[in-house]
Biopython code that builds the backbone (N, CA, C, O; Angstrom):
import numpy as np
from Bio.PDB.StructureBuilder import StructureBuilder

atoms = [
    (1, "UNK", "N", (45.925, 108.477, 29.938)),
    (1, "UNK", "CA", (46.906, 108.235, 30.765)),
    (1, "UNK", "C", (46.079, 107.670, 32.152)),
    (1, "UNK", "O", (44.903, 108.010, 32.290)),
    (2, "UNK", "N", (46.613, 106.956, 32.988)),
    (2, "UNK", "CA", (45.986, 106.174, 34.179)),
    (2, "UNK", "C", (46.488, 107.170, 35.279)),
    (2, "UNK", "O", (47.572, 107.750, 35.350)),
    (3, "UNK", "N", (45.168, 107.217, 36.303)),
    (3, "UNK", "CA", (45.618, 107.723, 37.384)),
    (3, "UNK", "C", (46.293, 106.908, 38.312)),
    (3, "UNK", "O", (46.364, 105.679, 38.319)),
    (4, "UNK", "N", (46.940, 107.987, 39.348)),
    (4, "UNK", "CA", (47.553, 106.901, 40.549)),
    (4, "UNK", "C", (48.763, 105.614, 40.171)),
    (4, "UNK", "O", (48.997, 104.549, 40.741)),
    (5, "UNK", "N", (49.281, 106.165, 39.141)),
    (5, "UNK", "CA", (50.095, 104.867, 38.891)),
    (5, "UNK", "C", (51.618, 104.805, 39.968)),
    (5, "UNK", "O", (52.395, 103.858, 40.091)),
    (6, "UNK", "N", (51.674, 106.306, 40.711)),
    (6, "UNK", "CA", (52.504, 106.243, 41.338)),
    (6, "UNK", "C", (51.711, 106.371, 42.943)),
    (6, "UNK", "O", (50.777, 107.140, 43.172)),
    (7, "UNK", "N", (52.263, 105.531, 43.841)),
    (7, "UNK", "CA", (51.716, 105.430, 45.001)),
    (7, "UNK", "C", (52.551, 105.027, 45.999)),
    (7, "UNK", "O", (53.578, 104.535, 45.530)),
    (8, "UNK", "N", (52.514, 105.043, 47.363)),
    (8, "UNK", "CA", (53.306, 104.851, 48.550)),
    (8, "UNK", "C", (53.672, 103.463, 48.470)),
    (8, "UNK", "O", (54.652, 103.103, 49.123)),
    (9, "UNK", "N", (53.107, 102.709, 47.844)),
    (9, "UNK", "CA", (53.398, 101.162, 47.822)),
    (9, "UNK", "C", (54.476, 100.936, 46.793)),
    (9, "UNK", "O", (55.243, 99.994, 46.991)),
    (10, "UNK", "N", (54.630, 101.682, 45.720)),
    (10, "UNK", "CA", (55.746, 101.331, 44.866)),
    (10, "UNK", "C", (56.754, 102.805, 44.503)),
    (10, "UNK", "O", (57.398, 102.950, 43.464)),
    (11, "UNK", "N", (56.693, 103.640, 45.459)),
    (11, "UNK", "CA", (57.586, 105.071, 45.193)),
    (11, "UNK", "C", (57.788, 105.509, 46.933)),
    (11, "UNK", "O", (56.869, 105.671, 47.736)),
    (12, "UNK", "N", (59.276, 105.633, 47.203)),
    (12, "UNK", "CA", (59.382, 105.992, 48.674)),
    (12, "UNK", "C", (58.898, 107.322, 48.443)),
    (12, "UNK", "O", (59.001, 107.914, 47.368)),
    (13, "UNK", "N", (58.240, 107.883, 49.735)),
    (13, "UNK", "CA", (58.288, 109.130, 50.141)),
    (13, "UNK", "C", (59.334, 110.277, 49.745)),
    (13, "UNK", "O", (59.091, 111.395, 49.292)),
    (14, "UNK", "N", (60.477, 109.727, 50.022)),
    (14, "UNK", "CA", (61.414, 111.032, 49.492)),
    (14, "UNK", "C", (61.397, 111.270, 48.204)),
    (14, "UNK", "O", (62.213, 112.158, 47.959)),
    (15, "UNK", "N", (60.726, 110.809, 47.036)),
    (15, "UNK", "CA", (60.421, 111.266, 45.854)),
    (15, "UNK", "C", (59.423, 112.282, 45.673)),
    (15, "UNK", "O", (59.312, 112.867, 44.595)),
    (16, "UNK", "N", (58.497, 112.593, 46.923)),
    (16, "UNK", "CA", (57.765, 113.591, 46.771)),
    (16, "UNK", "C", (58.471, 114.925, 47.041)),
    (16, "UNK", "O", (58.000, 115.993, 46.649)),
    (17, "UNK", "N", (59.455, 114.840, 47.629)),
    (17, "UNK", "CA", (60.096, 116.313, 47.878)),
    (17, "UNK", "C", (60.847, 116.739, 46.765)),
    (17, "UNK", "O", (60.734, 117.920, 46.436)),
    (18, "UNK", "N", (61.730, 115.863, 46.007)),
    (18, "UNK", "CA", (62.360, 115.777, 44.764)),
    (18, "UNK", "C", (61.463, 116.695, 43.732)),
    (18, "UNK", "O", (61.792, 117.778, 43.248)),
    (19, "UNK", "N", (60.117, 115.895, 43.508)),
    (19, "UNK", "CA", (59.032, 116.017, 42.414)),
    (19, "UNK", "C", (58.635, 117.478, 42.573)),
    (19, "UNK", "O", (58.768, 118.216, 41.597)),
    (20, "UNK", "N", (58.125, 117.990, 43.797)),
    (20, "UNK", "CA", (57.501, 119.156, 44.278)),
    (20, "UNK", "C", (58.321, 120.189, 44.322)),
    (20, "UNK", "O", (57.895, 121.319, 44.083)),
    (21, "UNK", "N", (59.653, 119.950, 44.641)),
    (21, "UNK", "CA", (60.534, 121.093, 45.167)),
    (21, "UNK", "C", (60.835, 121.480, 43.622)),
    (21, "UNK", "O", (61.447, 122.541, 43.500)),
    (22, "UNK", "N", (60.499, 120.773, 42.373)),
    (22, "UNK", "CA", (61.092, 121.432, 40.969)),
    (22, "UNK", "C", (59.712, 122.123, 40.568)),
    (22, "UNK", "O", (59.722, 122.829, 39.560)),
    (23, "UNK", "N", (58.574, 121.977, 41.254)),
    (23, "UNK", "CA", (57.242, 122.957, 40.419)),
    (23, "UNK", "C", (57.452, 124.198, 40.288)),
    (23, "UNK", "O", (57.105, 124.785, 39.263)),
    (24, "UNK", "N", (58.016, 124.772, 41.235)),
    (24, "UNK", "CA", (58.028, 126.391, 41.023)),
    (24, "UNK", "C", (59.059, 126.795, 40.109)),
    (24, "UNK", "O", (58.801, 127.917, 39.673)),
    (25, "UNK", "N", (60.077, 126.343, 39.669)),
    (25, "UNK", "CA", (61.084, 126.327, 38.770)),
    (25, "UNK", "C", (60.627, 126.028, 37.423)),
    (25, "UNK", "O", (61.033, 126.650, 36.442)),
    (26, "UNK", "N", (59.584, 124.856, 37.360)),
    (26, "UNK", "CA", (58.974, 124.368, 36.059)),
    (26, "UNK", "C", (57.757, 125.545, 35.728)),
    (26, "UNK", "O", (57.643, 125.979, 34.581)),
    (27, "UNK", "N", (56.973, 125.960, 36.701)),
    (27, "UNK", "CA", (56.195, 127.116, 36.293)),
    (27, "UNK", "C", (56.961, 128.487, 35.980)),
    (27, "UNK", "O", (56.537, 129.281, 35.142)),
    (28, "UNK", "N", (57.683, 128.615, 36.444)),
    (28, "UNK", "CA", (58.580, 129.526, 36.004)),
    (28, "UNK", "C", (58.931, 129.499, 34.784)),
    (28, "UNK", "O", (58.789, 130.535, 34.134)),
    (29, "UNK", "N", (59.355, 128.585, 34.292)),
    (29, "UNK", "CA", (60.110, 128.043, 32.819)),
    (29, "UNK", "C", (58.962, 128.374, 31.829)),
    (29, "UNK", "O", (58.974, 129.146, 30.870)),
    (30, "UNK", "N", (57.857, 127.503, 32.366)),
    (30, "UNK", "CA", (56.540, 127.658, 31.462)),
    (30, "UNK", "C", (55.948, 129.277, 31.114)),
    (30, "UNK", "O", (55.391, 129.654, 30.083)),
    (31, "UNK", "N", (56.183, 129.843, 31.995)),
    (31, "UNK", "CA", (55.778, 131.313, 32.102)),
    (31, "UNK", "C", (56.632, 132.370, 31.248)),
    (31, "UNK", "O", (56.233, 133.437, 30.781)),
    (32, "UNK", "N", (57.821, 131.840, 31.172)),
    (32, "UNK", "CA", (58.794, 132.420, 30.590)),
    (32, "UNK", "C", (58.868, 132.432, 28.859)),
    (32, "UNK", "O", (58.953, 131.426, 28.154)),
    (33, "UNK", "N", (58.813, 133.816, 28.400)),
    (33, "UNK", "CA", (58.287, 133.772, 26.946)),
    (33, "UNK", "C", (59.587, 133.225, 26.021)),
    (33, "UNK", "O", (59.666, 133.182, 24.793)),
    (34, "UNK", "N", (60.432, 132.882, 26.882)),
    (34, "UNK", "CA", (61.777, 132.515, 25.714)),
    (34, "UNK", "C", (61.679, 130.915, 25.753)),
    (34, "UNK", "O", (62.295, 130.218, 24.947)),
    (35, "UNK", "N", (60.804, 130.361, 26.814)),
    (35, "UNK", "CA", (60.437, 128.909, 26.569)),
    (35, "UNK", "C", (60.085, 128.335, 24.964)),
    (35, "UNK", "O", (59.109, 128.679, 24.296)),
    (36, "UNK", "N", (60.860, 127.639, 24.667)),
    (36, "UNK", "CA", (60.457, 127.131, 23.439)),
    (36, "UNK", "C", (59.208, 126.511, 23.123)),
    (36, "UNK", "O", (58.752, 126.039, 24.165)),
    (37, "UNK", "N", (58.466, 126.304, 22.171)),
    (37, "UNK", "CA", (57.366, 125.621, 22.459)),
    (37, "UNK", "C", (57.303, 124.072, 22.539)),
    (37, "UNK", "O", (56.249, 123.493, 22.803)),
    (38, "UNK", "N", (58.453, 123.431, 22.306)),
    (38, "UNK", "CA", (58.811, 121.987, 22.377)),
    (38, "UNK", "C", (59.082, 121.943, 24.087)),
    (38, "UNK", "O", (58.463, 121.072, 24.697)),
    (39, "UNK", "N", (59.756, 122.623, 24.671)),
    (39, "UNK", "CA", (60.092, 122.787, 25.884)),
    (39, "UNK", "C", (58.640, 122.851, 26.835)),
    (39, "UNK", "O", (58.479, 122.054, 27.759)),
    (40, "UNK", "N", (57.668, 123.843, 26.508)),
    (40, "UNK", "CA", (56.662, 124.059, 26.815)),
    (40, "UNK", "C", (55.604, 122.815, 26.783)),
    (40, "UNK", "O", (54.822, 122.619, 27.713)),
    (41, "UNK", "N", (55.648, 122.184, 25.883)),
    (41, "UNK", "CA", (54.782, 120.875, 25.755)),
    (41, "UNK", "C", (55.452, 119.829, 26.606)),
    (41, "UNK", "O", (54.647, 119.042, 27.103)),
    (42, "UNK", "N", (56.681, 119.620, 26.896)),
    (42, "UNK", "CA", (57.237, 119.043, 27.670)),
    (42, "UNK", "C", (56.891, 119.197, 29.288)),
    (42, "UNK", "O", (56.817, 118.320, 30.148)),
    (43, "UNK", "N", (56.731, 120.434, 29.373)),
    (43, "UNK", "CA", (56.211, 120.730, 30.881)),
    (43, "UNK", "C", (55.047, 120.702, 30.822)),
    (43, "UNK", "O", (54.699, 120.339, 31.946)),
    (44, "UNK", "N", (54.206, 120.849, 30.240)),
    (44, "UNK", "CA", (52.666, 120.521, 29.931)),
    (44, "UNK", "C", (52.161, 118.980, 30.431)),
    (44, "UNK", "O", (51.248, 118.620, 31.174)),
    (45, "UNK", "N", (53.076, 118.330, 29.754)),
    (45, "UNK", "CA", (52.869, 117.044, 29.704)),
    (45, "UNK", "C", (53.477, 116.298, 31.286)),
    (45, "UNK", "O", (53.242, 115.145, 31.649)),
    (46, "UNK", "N", (54.197, 117.211, 31.947)),
    (46, "UNK", "CA", (54.872, 116.782, 33.082)),
    (46, "UNK", "C", (53.627, 116.986, 34.185)),
    (46, "UNK", "O", (53.241, 116.222, 35.070)),
    (47, "UNK", "N", (53.179, 118.230, 33.815)),
    (47, "UNK", "CA", (52.170, 118.896, 34.607)),
    (47, "UNK", "C", (50.758, 117.868, 34.550)),
    (47, "UNK", "O", (50.162, 117.540, 35.575)),
    (48, "UNK", "N", (50.489, 117.581, 33.643)),
    (48, "UNK", "CA", (49.573, 116.037, 33.358)),
    (48, "UNK", "C", (49.690, 115.152, 34.122)),
    (48, "UNK", "O", (48.784, 114.706, 34.827)),
    (49, "UNK", "N", (50.874, 114.759, 34.086)),
    (49, "UNK", "CA", (51.085, 113.300, 34.765)),
    (49, "UNK", "C", (51.283, 113.518, 36.288)),
    (49, "UNK", "O", (50.846, 112.635, 37.027)),
    (50, "UNK", "N", (51.985, 114.762, 36.925)),
    (50, "UNK", "CA", (51.944, 115.205, 38.328)),
    (50, "UNK", "C", (50.604, 115.004, 38.537)),
    (50, "UNK", "O", (50.351, 113.991, 39.188)),
    (51, "UNK", "N", (49.460, 115.813, 38.100)),
    (51, "UNK", "CA", (48.072, 116.092, 38.271)),
    (51, "UNK", "C", (47.661, 114.708, 38.574)),
    (51, "UNK", "O", (47.097, 114.442, 39.635)),
    (52, "UNK", "N", (47.889, 113.937, 37.801)),
    (52, "UNK", "CA", (47.181, 112.414, 37.456)),
    (52, "UNK", "C", (47.715, 111.683, 38.799)),
    (52, "UNK", "O", (47.042, 110.666, 38.967)),
    (53, "UNK", "N", (48.664, 111.840, 39.790)),
    (53, "UNK", "CA", (49.213, 111.151, 40.620)),
    (53, "UNK", "C", (49.079, 112.103, 41.899)),
    (53, "UNK", "O", (49.711, 113.127, 42.160)),
    (54, "UNK", "N", (48.126, 111.497, 42.576)),
    (54, "UNK", "CA", (47.795, 112.305, 44.165)),
    (54, "UNK", "C", (48.842, 112.012, 44.924)),
    (54, "UNK", "O", (48.963, 112.740, 45.909)),
    (55, "UNK", "N", (49.708, 111.109, 44.773)),
    (55, "UNK", "CA", (50.711, 110.776, 45.604)),
    (55, "UNK", "C", (51.792, 112.219, 45.717)),
    (55, "UNK", "O", (52.349, 112.589, 46.750)),
    (56, "UNK", "N", (51.882, 112.810, 44.497)),
    (56, "UNK", "CA", (52.600, 114.190, 44.309)),
    (56, "UNK", "C", (51.534, 114.979, 44.147)),
    (56, "UNK", "O", (51.864, 115.927, 44.859)),
    (57, "UNK", "N", (50.386, 115.279, 43.668)),
    (57, "UNK", "CA", (49.591, 116.442, 43.769)),
    (57, "UNK", "C", (49.079, 116.719, 45.095)),
    (57, "UNK", "O", (48.842, 117.914, 45.271)),
    (58, "UNK", "N", (48.902, 116.149, 45.831)),
    (58, "UNK", "CA", (48.459, 115.901, 47.432)),
    (58, "UNK", "C", (49.223, 116.971, 48.219)),
    (58, "UNK", "O", (48.742, 117.704, 49.083)),
    (59, "UNK", "N", (50.954, 116.935, 47.623)),
    (59, "UNK", "CA", (52.113, 117.691, 48.247)),
    (59, "UNK", "C", (52.226, 119.023, 47.564)),
    (59, "UNK", "O", (53.082, 119.802, 47.983)),
    (60, "UNK", "N", (51.421, 119.390, 46.511)),
    (60, "UNK", "CA", (51.540, 120.944, 45.873)),
    (60, "UNK", "C", (50.435, 121.703, 46.858)),
    (60, "UNK", "O", (49.562, 121.247, 47.597)),
    (61, "UNK", "N", (50.919, 123.277, 46.495)),
    (61, "UNK", "CA", (49.888, 123.917, 47.530)),
    (61, "UNK", "C", (48.443, 124.054, 46.174)),
    (61, "UNK", "O", (48.419, 123.418, 45.120)),
    (62, "UNK", "N", (47.649, 124.813, 46.534)),
    (62, "UNK", "CA", (46.613, 124.791, 45.899)),
    (62, "UNK", "C", (47.092, 125.723, 44.831)),
    (62, "UNK", "O", (46.954, 125.313, 43.678)),
    (63, "UNK", "N", (47.534, 126.691, 44.973)),
    (63, "UNK", "CA", (48.331, 127.543, 44.008)),
    (63, "UNK", "C", (49.041, 127.062, 43.151)),
    (63, "UNK", "O", (49.029, 127.651, 42.071)),
    (64, "UNK", "N", (49.790, 126.017, 43.262)),
    (64, "UNK", "CA", (50.680, 125.532, 42.382)),
    (64, "UNK", "C", (49.936, 124.271, 41.842)),
    (64, "UNK", "O", (50.434, 123.600, 40.938)),
    (65, "UNK", "N", (49.086, 124.049, 42.245)),
    (65, "UNK", "CA", (47.982, 123.238, 41.395)),
    (65, "UNK", "C", (47.228, 123.750, 40.201)),
    (65, "UNK", "O", (47.021, 123.274, 39.084)),
    (66, "UNK", "N", (46.906, 124.797, 40.752)),
    (66, "UNK", "CA", (46.052, 125.964, 40.151)),
    (66, "UNK", "C", (46.874, 126.429, 38.725)),
    (66, "UNK", "O", (46.371, 126.462, 37.602)),
    (67, "UNK", "N", (48.042, 126.718, 39.026)),
    (67, "UNK", "CA", (49.002, 127.186, 38.022)),
    (67, "UNK", "C", (49.476, 126.224, 37.089)),
    (67, "UNK", "O", (49.670, 126.556, 35.920)),
    (68, "UNK", "N", (49.701, 124.954, 37.524)),
    (68, "UNK", "CA", (49.789, 123.970, 36.282)),
    (68, "UNK", "C", (48.593, 123.629, 35.850)),
    (68, "UNK", "O", (48.644, 123.227, 34.687)),
    (69, "UNK", "N", (47.461, 123.624, 36.340)),
    (69, "UNK", "CA", (46.169, 123.395, 35.538)),
    (69, "UNK", "C", (45.823, 124.429, 34.445)),
    (69, "UNK", "O", (45.111, 124.158, 33.478)),
    (70, "UNK", "N", (46.445, 125.765, 34.701)),
    (70, "UNK", "CA", (46.358, 126.789, 33.822)),
    (70, "UNK", "C", (46.839, 126.712, 32.340)),
    (70, "UNK", "O", (46.424, 127.446, 31.443)),
    (71, "UNK", "N", (47.713, 125.784, 32.210)),
    (71, "UNK", "CA", (48.469, 125.358, 31.045)),
    (71, "UNK", "C", (47.899, 124.116, 30.387)),
    (71, "UNK", "O", (48.362, 123.553, 29.395)),
    (72, "UNK", "N", (46.817, 123.770, 31.091)),
    (72, "UNK", "CA", (46.097, 122.511, 30.438)),
    (72, "UNK", "C", (44.515, 122.982, 29.992)),
    (72, "UNK", "O", (43.879, 123.970, 30.358)),
    (73, "UNK", "N", (44.197, 122.065, 29.211)),
    (73, "UNK", "CA", (42.911, 122.320, 28.648)),
    (73, "UNK", "C", (41.725, 121.917, 30.097)),
    (73, "UNK", "O", (41.916, 121.003, 30.899)),
    (74, "UNK", "N", (40.820, 122.650, 30.104)),
    (74, "UNK", "CA", (39.570, 122.702, 31.160)),
    (74, "UNK", "C", (39.547, 121.064, 31.603)),
    (74, "UNK", "O", (39.831, 120.520, 32.670)),
    (75, "UNK", "N", (39.160, 120.616, 30.524)),
    (75, "UNK", "CA", (38.751, 119.085, 30.507)),
    (75, "UNK", "C", (39.864, 117.996, 30.532)),
    (75, "UNK", "O", (39.687, 116.894, 30.013)),
    (76, "UNK", "N", (41.206, 118.410, 31.260)),
    (76, "UNK", "CA", (42.313, 117.817, 30.970)),
    (76, "UNK", "C", (41.914, 116.302, 31.865)),
    (76, "UNK", "O", (42.232, 115.231, 31.350)),
    (77, "UNK", "N", (41.367, 116.322, 32.907)),
    (77, "UNK", "CA", (41.037, 115.280, 33.746)),
    (77, "UNK", "C", (40.217, 114.141, 33.246)),
    (77, "UNK", "O", (40.251, 113.012, 33.737)),
    (78, "UNK", "N", (39.271, 114.611, 31.957)),
    (78, "UNK", "CA", (38.738, 113.818, 31.814)),
    (78, "UNK", "C", (39.907, 112.694, 30.536)),
    (78, "UNK", "O", (39.441, 111.829, 29.793)),
    (79, "UNK", "N", (40.970, 112.960, 30.602)),
    (79, "UNK", "CA", (41.422, 111.888, 29.881)),
    (79, "UNK", "C", (42.225, 111.040, 30.961)),
    (79, "UNK", "O", (43.239, 110.490, 30.531)),
    (80, "UNK", "N", (41.960, 110.885, 32.098)),
    (80, "UNK", "CA", (42.662, 110.035, 32.940)),
    (80, "UNK", "C", (41.952, 108.731, 33.232)),
    (80, "UNK", "O", (40.738, 108.778, 33.429)),
    (81, "UNK", "N", (42.438, 107.845, 33.267)),
    (81, "UNK", "CA", (41.629, 106.230, 33.521)),
    (81, "UNK", "C", (42.185, 105.593, 34.754)),
    (81, "UNK", "O", (43.282, 105.745, 35.292)),
    (82, "UNK", "N", (41.295, 104.938, 35.031)),
    (82, "UNK", "CA", (41.778, 104.049, 36.449)),
    (82, "UNK", "C", (42.630, 102.977, 35.876)),
    (82, "UNK", "O", (42.536, 102.474, 34.756)),
    (83, "UNK", "N", (43.556, 102.682, 36.909)),
    (83, "UNK", "CA", (44.152, 101.424, 36.391)),
    (83, "UNK", "C", (43.618, 100.260, 36.262)),
    (83, "UNK", "O", (43.043, 99.943, 37.303)),
    (84, "UNK", "N", (43.555, 99.550, 35.527)),
    (84, "UNK", "CA", (42.989, 98.239, 35.534)),
    (84, "UNK", "C", (43.352, 97.260, 36.825)),
    (84, "UNK", "O", (44.424, 97.174, 37.423)),
    (85, "UNK", "N", (42.181, 96.591, 37.047)),
    (85, "UNK", "CA", (42.691, 95.586, 38.412)),
    (85, "UNK", "C", (43.079, 94.289, 37.963)),
    (85, "UNK", "O", (43.466, 93.445, 38.772)),
]
sb = StructureBuilder()
sb.init_structure("model")
sb.init_model(0)
sb.init_chain("A")
sb.init_seg("    ")
for serial, (resi, resn, name, xyz) in enumerate(atoms, 1):
    if name == "N":
        sb.init_residue(resn, " ", resi, " ")
    sb.init_atom(name, np.array(xyz, "f"), 0.0, 1.0, " ", f" {name:<3s}", serial, name[0])
structure = sb.get_structure()
């Protein structure tokens, strides 16, 4: 997965509020024991994508980042690649 594919150059700032406002609900859904394995994987993939994009990650609280990271492998960031130039 490429890092920082979402930037202020290609995405309006208004998208930050939309994405970040959903994190709390997504974390609650991930923690819910009734969430299916399939839906949990979708949430994990979304957390991985969000954390790869500083445009969104920087808008999240440290607690939100930590909570999202808790659903990912410890070395998740090793899978990120810089965009080719």
